LOBA-510782 format. One record per residue (C-alpha): residue number from 1; residue in one letter; chain; x, y, z. Coordinates in Angstrom, 2 decimals, decimal comma. Layout:
% residues N
{NUM "a" "A" {X Y Z}} ...
***
This chain:
% residues 194
{1 "m" "A" {-3,09 -83,28 2,49}} {2 "y" "A" {-2,88 -82,87 -1,29}} {3 "i" "A" {-4,12 -85,68 -3,53}} {4 "s" "A" {-4,13 -85,48 -7,31}} {5 "h" "A" {-7,03 -86,57 -9,51}} {6 "i" "A" {-4,99 -89,58 -10,66}} {7 "e" "A" {-4,44 -90,62 -7,04}} {8 "m" "A" {-8,15 -90,00 -6,36}} {9 "m" "A" {-9,12 -92,16 -9,34}} {10 "n" "A" {-6,72 -94,91 -8,20}} {11 "a" "A" {-8,21 -94,80 -4,68}} {12 "f" "A" {-11,74 -95,11 -6,10}} {13 "t" "A" {-10,70 -97,94 -8,42}} {14 "r" "A" {-9,18 -99,95 -5,56}} {15 "a" "A" {-12,19 -99,23 -3,32}} {16 "l" "A" {-14,64 -100,33 -6,04}} {17 "r" "A" {-12,73 -103,60 -6,46}} {18 "r" "A" {-12,74 -104,27 -2,70}} {19 "a" "A" {-16,44 -103,37 -2,50}} {20 "e" "A" {-17,11 -105,98 -5,20}} {21 "l" "A" {-19,48 -103,69 -7,09}} {22 "d" "A" {-20,07 -104,70 -10,72}} {23 "v" "A" {-18,48 -101,74 -12,54}} {24 "v" "A" {-18,52 -101,30 -16,33}} {25 "y" "A" {-15,05 -101,50 -17,94}} {26 "t" "A" {-13,90 -99,57 -20,99}} {27 "q" "A" {-13,16 -101,48 -24,19}} {28 "g" "A" {-9,77 -101,69 -25,85}} {29 "f" "A" {-6,21 -102,80 -25,25}} {30 "n" "A" {-6,02 -101,67 -21,61}} {31 "p" "A" {-9,57 -101,74 -20,13}} {32 "g" "A" {-10,23 -99,64 -17,04}} {33 "m" "A" {-13,21 -98,97 -14,82}} {34 "k" "A" {-15,60 -96,48 -16,35}} {35 "l" "A" {-15,56 -93,54 -13,94}} {36 "v" "A" {-15,18 -89,83 -14,64}} {37 "f" "A" {-14,54 -86,92 -12,28}} {38 "a" "A" {-16,48 -83,78 -13,13}} {39 "l" "A" {-13,59 -81,33 -13,51}} {40 "p" "A" {-9,89 -82,20 -13,38}} {41 "l" "A" {-7,90 -80,45 -10,66}} {42 "p" "A" {-4,92 -78,35 -11,67}} {43 "v" "A" {-1,60 -79,76 -10,44}} {44 "g" "A" {-0,98 -78,88 -6,80}} {45 "v" "A" {-4,59 -77,79 -6,10}} {46 "s" "A" {-6,43 -79,69 -3,36}} {47 "s" "A" {-10,17 -80,28 -3,12}} {48 "d" "A" {-12,85 -80,72 -0,48}} {49 "s" "A" {-15,71 -81,76 -2,72}} {50 "e" "A" {-15,86 -83,59 -6,05}} {51 "y" "A" {-18,47 -85,17 -8,29}} {52 "v" "A" {-17,81 -88,53 -9,96}} {53 "d" "A" {-19,79 -90,61 -12,45}} {54 "i" "A" {-19,45 -94,39 -12,07}} {55 "w" "A" {-21,07 -96,81 -14,52}} {56 "f" "A" {-22,39 -100,11 -13,13}} {57 "n" "A" {-23,58 -103,25 -14,91}} {58 "e" "A" {-26,23 -103,72 -12,22}} {59 "d" "A" {-28,96 -101,28 -11,22}} {60 "y" "A" {-27,92 -100,76 -7,59}} {61 "i" "A" {-29,99 -98,85 -5,05}} {62 "c" "A" {-27,93 -95,71 -4,45}} {63 "q" "A" {-27,71 -96,12 -0,66}} {64 "y" "A" {-26,49 -99,72 -1,09}} {65 "a" "A" {-23,67 -98,57 -3,40}} {66 "i" "A" {-22,72 -95,75 -1,00}} {67 "n" "A" {-22,60 -98,14 1,96}} {68 "k" "A" {-20,50 -100,74 0,12}} {69 "l" "A" {-18,07 -98,17 -1,29}} {70 "s" "A" {-17,80 -96,18 1,97}} {71 "q" "A" {-16,55 -99,28 3,79}} {72 "t" "A" {-13,60 -99,65 1,39}} {73 "l" "A" {-12,52 -96,05 0,75}} {74 "p" "A" {-9,29 -94,85 2,38}} {75 "a" "A" {-9,36 -92,57 5,43}} {76 "g" "A" {-10,20 -88,99 4,52}} {77 "f" "A" {-12,72 -89,90 1,81}} {78 "e" "A" {-16,42 -89,49 2,53}} {79 "l" "A" {-19,31 -90,17 0,16}} {80 "l" "A" {-22,08 -87,68 0,75}} {81 "e" "A" {-24,75 -88,49 -1,80}} {82 "a" "A" {-25,51 -90,68 -4,81}} {83 "n" "A" {-28,05 -90,34 -7,59}} {84 "s" "A" {-28,99 -92,57 -10,47}} {85 "v" "A" {-28,94 -90,84 -13,86}} {86 "e" "A" {-30,08 -91,93 -17,31}} {87 "k" "A" {-27,30 -90,21 -19,23}} {88 "s" "A" {-23,97 -88,92 -17,95}} {89 "t" "A" {-23,33 -85,26 -18,73}} {90 "l" "A" {-21,47 -84,46 -15,53}} {91 "m" "A" {-18,58 -82,62 -17,15}} {92 "e" "A" {-21,02 -80,47 -19,12}} {93 "d" "A" {-23,19 -79,84 -16,05}} {94 "v" "A" {-20,50 -78,11 -13,95}} {95 "g" "A" {-21,09 -74,36 -13,99}} {96 "s" "A" {-18,97 -72,77 -11,28}} {97 "a" "A" {-16,53 -73,41 -8,46}} {98 "i" "A" {-15,24 -71,79 -5,29}} {99 "y" "A" {-11,47 -71,75 -4,81}} {100 "g" "A" {-9,88 -70,85 -1,49}} {101 "y" "A" {-6,46 -69,19 -1,62}} {102 "f" "A" {-3,81 -68,97 1,07}} {103 "v" "A" {-1,02 -66,59 0,01}} {104 "e" "A" {1,72 -64,24 1,11}} {105 "c" "A" {1,40 -60,75 -0,35}} {106 "n" "A" {3,94 -57,94 0,00}} {107 "k" "A" {1,19 -55,28 -0,14}} {108 "n" "A" {-2,32 -54,82 1,26}} {109 "l" "A" {-4,19 -57,85 -0,10}} {110 "k" "A" {-7,66 -56,37 0,44}} {111 "e" "A" {-6,79 -53,24 -1,56}} {112 "a" "A" {-5,13 -55,29 -4,31}} {113 "l" "A" {-8,19 -57,53 -4,70}} {114 "g" "A" {-10,48 -54,47 -4,75}} {115 "k" "A" {-8,36 -52,81 -7,42}} {116 "l" "A" {-8,32 -55,96 -9,54}} {117 "i" "A" {-12,06 -56,54 -9,48}} {118 "s" "A" {-12,79 -52,87 -10,30}} {119 "l" "A" {-11,03 -53,10 -13,68}} {120 "d" "A" {-12,96 -53,19 -16,96}} {121 "k" "A" {-10,75 -55,96 -18,32}} {122 "i" "A" {-8,24 -58,38 -16,78}} {123 "e" "A" {-6,01 -59,75 -19,52}} {124 "v" "A" {-3,44 -62,44 -18,77}} {125 "e" "A" {-1,41 -64,84 -20,88}} {126 "k" "A" {-2,54 -68,47 -20,83}} {127 "s" "A" {0,13 -71,06 -21,46}} {128 "n" "A" {-1,92 -72,89 -24,11}} {129 "k" "A" {-3,30 -69,88 -26,02}} {130 "k" "A" {-1,75 -67,31 -28,30}} {131 "g" "A" {-2,25 -63,83 -26,94}} {132 "p" "A" {-3,91 -62,61 -23,76}} {133 "v" "A" {-7,31 -63,71 -22,49}} {134 "d" "A" {-9,74 -61,56 -20,48}} {135 "i" "A" {-10,55 -63,45 -17,26}} {136 "l" "A" {-12,91 -60,83 -15,79}} {137 "p" "A" {-16,07 -62,51 -17,21}} {138 "y" "A" {-15,01 -65,72 -15,41}} {139 "i" "A" {-14,82 -64,08 -11,98}} {140 "y" "A" {-18,21 -63,88 -10,26}} {141 "k" "A" {-17,21 -62,85 -6,75}} {142 "i" "A" {-14,09 -62,41 -4,61}} {143 "d" "A" {-14,40 -62,70 -0,82}} {144 "y" "A" {-11,51 -61,28 1,19}} {145 "k" "A" {-10,95 -63,20 4,45}} {146 "d" "A" {-7,74 -61,73 5,91}} {147 "e" "A" {-4,27 -60,63 4,79}} {148 "t" "A" {-3,34 -64,20 3,82}} {149 "s" "A" {-6,56 -65,69 2,48}} {150 "f" "A" {-9,47 -65,07 0,14}} {151 "s" "A" {-11,91 -67,10 -1,94}} {152 "v" "A" {-13,20 -66,75 -5,48}} {153 "l" "A" {-16,49 -67,89 -6,99}} {154 "c" "A" {-15,75 -68,36 -10,67}} {155 "k" "A" {-16,91 -69,95 -13,89}} {156 "a" "A" {-15,89 -73,59 -14,22}} {157 "g" "A" {-16,69 -76,41 -16,58}} {158 "a" "A" {-16,48 -77,57 -20,17}} {159 "k" "A" {-17,81 -74,29 -21,61}} {160 "g" "A" {-15,27 -72,06 -19,89}} {161 "n" "A" {-13,06 -72,37 -16,89}} {162 "l" "A" {-10,92 -70,02 -14,81}} {163 "h" "A" {-7,62 -71,66 -13,95}} {164 "p" "A" {-7,08 -70,59 -10,32}} {165 "r" "A" {-3,47 -69,56 -10,86}} {166 "l" "A" {-4,43 -67,09 -13,62}} {167 "l" "A" {-6,05 -64,96 -10,92}} {168 "l" "A" {-2,77 -64,82 -8,99}} {169 "k" "A" {-0,94 -63,95 -12,19}} {170 "a" "A" {-3,41 -61,11 -12,85}} {171 "l" "A" {-3,11 -59,86 -9,27}} {172 "e" "A" {0,65 -59,48 -9,69}} {173 "k" "A" {0,31 -57,89 -13,14}} {174 "y" "A" {-2,32 -55,27 -12,30}} {175 "t" "A" {-1,50 -54,38 -8,68}} {176 "d" "A" {2,31 -54,69 -8,58}} {177 "c" "A" {2,00 -57,14 -5,69}} {178 "r" "A" {4,40 -60,00 -5,23}} {179 "i" "A" {2,28 -63,07 -4,46}} {180 "i" "A" {3,63 -66,28 -3,00}} {181 "e" "A" {1,12 -69,13 -3,31}} {182 "k" "A" {0,92 -71,20 -0,13}} {183 "s" "A" {-2,08 -73,32 -1,16}} {184 "i" "A" {-5,15 -73,34 -3,37}} {185 "n" "A" {-8,15 -75,51 -2,52}} {186 "r" "A" {-11,27 -76,14 -4,58}} {187 "n" "A" {-13,84 -75,75 -1,81}} {188 "k" "A" {-16,92 -76,63 -3,88}} {189 "l" "A" {-18,17 -77,36 -7,39}} {190 "f" "A" {-21,64 -76,23 -8,44}} {191 "l" "A" {-23,77 -77,83 -11,13}} {192 "k" "A" {-25,74 -75,62 -13,48}} {193 "v" "A" {-29,44 -75,27 -12,71}} {194 "q" "A" {-31,35 -77,39 -15,20}} 
***
């Protein structure tokens, strides 16, 4: 089941209210709970694992906050771990991600992926930039699973991010494959080693 980041934020907001945890609110005309997800999901991309920063007015014991919030989250959400931090730099701390792809390809997918990753440069047009961008430095590893699925370990975060659909665009451009996207899932986010 696909859920957008906005829907995820709304689910967390409702759960925090029901859990009666003392959350910090933003200032201004329309105050909202102060919570930030590490890396926004592209539209239509699902996720198995996310990081979120939540600011509290009280200094809760992490396990207490997890227990209270877990009781009020909708089905399908599971809190795995909580840590107390002095300063939030979550968005800056993300370093890489694994995306899982499920596609239809009119040619041999394994050969197409091999050809793509063997190139010296993979230039594709980004919708928000003028001119092509080389995405090869953003691709760390491609793991072929079968003729309909593969995963990619790639750069992610505030200092550079591979949009998962750019890889599909490059695959079509450089291998003459016709790719039909069935689903893309962000399997995991990794924080940079400090």
